[in-house]
GUKOL-644054 format. One record per residue (C-alpha): residue in one letter; x, z, y. Coordinates in steps of 0.001 Angstrom, whole numbers, plus 524288, in hexadecimal, padded with zeros to 5 digits. Layout:
N
AXZY ...
This chain:
65
X2804FB8C5419951 X274BCB892E1A1CA X27577B856C1AFFB X26EE2B92131B453 X2793EB9A5B1ADAC X2841BB92761B41C X27DC1B93DF1C169 X27C41BA2851BF6A X28A88BA3D11BB86 X28F02B9C1A1C74D X2866FBA3ED1D086 X28AF9BB0D81CAEA X2991EBAC9D1CC17 X296C7BA8981DA3C X29098BB5921DDC2 X29BC9BBCE61D747 X2A5DBBB5821DF21 X29E05BB74F1EBA5 X29CB2BC5DE1E969 X2AB2CBC7E61E6B2 X2AFE1BD1271F172 X2BE21BD07E1ED3C X2C06BBC3931F40C X2C704BC4F520155 X2BF00BC0D220D05 X2C571BB68421571 X2C3DDBB5D322407 X2BCC7BA9B5228E7 X2C995BA3EC22DCB X2D054BA617220B2 X2C4B7BA0812194D X2C4B5B94A422245 X2D340B92592202D X2D1FDB93BC21183 X2C63CB8AD1210A0 X2CBA5B800421958 X2DA09B806B21590 X2D8E2B72F420F82 X2D48AB6D4B21C9C X2E13FB714322320 X2E90EB6B4F21808 X2E157B5EAD218FE X2E305B5E12227BD X2F18DB604B2266A X2F274B554C21C7E X2EAAFB4C1D22556 X2F376B4EF023111 X2FFC1B4CC222900 X2FAB5B3FB9223F8 X2F64BB3B9E231A1 X3038DB3F3E23745 X30AA0B37A022CBE X30211B2BC422F17 X30483B2CAB23DC1 X31332B2D2923B7C X31273B216F23267 X30AE1B19B923CA5 X314A2B1DAE2470A X32020B196923E8D X31986B0C9223AF4 X3173FB09DF24956 X325FBB09F724BAD X32931B023223F65 X31F9CAF7382423B X32385AF52025070 
């Protein structure tokens, strides 16, 4: 298969998915939440790790003194 045929197939598939009216439209807030859900998970993980490290430092401070 030539490159032109592949490009045509990809473009036609893209236009078919773009023209599909059966997909529900999300509000901007819902789209934002869906798109950036991983950011909240990452932030939560960072805060948990930071809190654990702070507690370890606090405990070590008492053990070393």
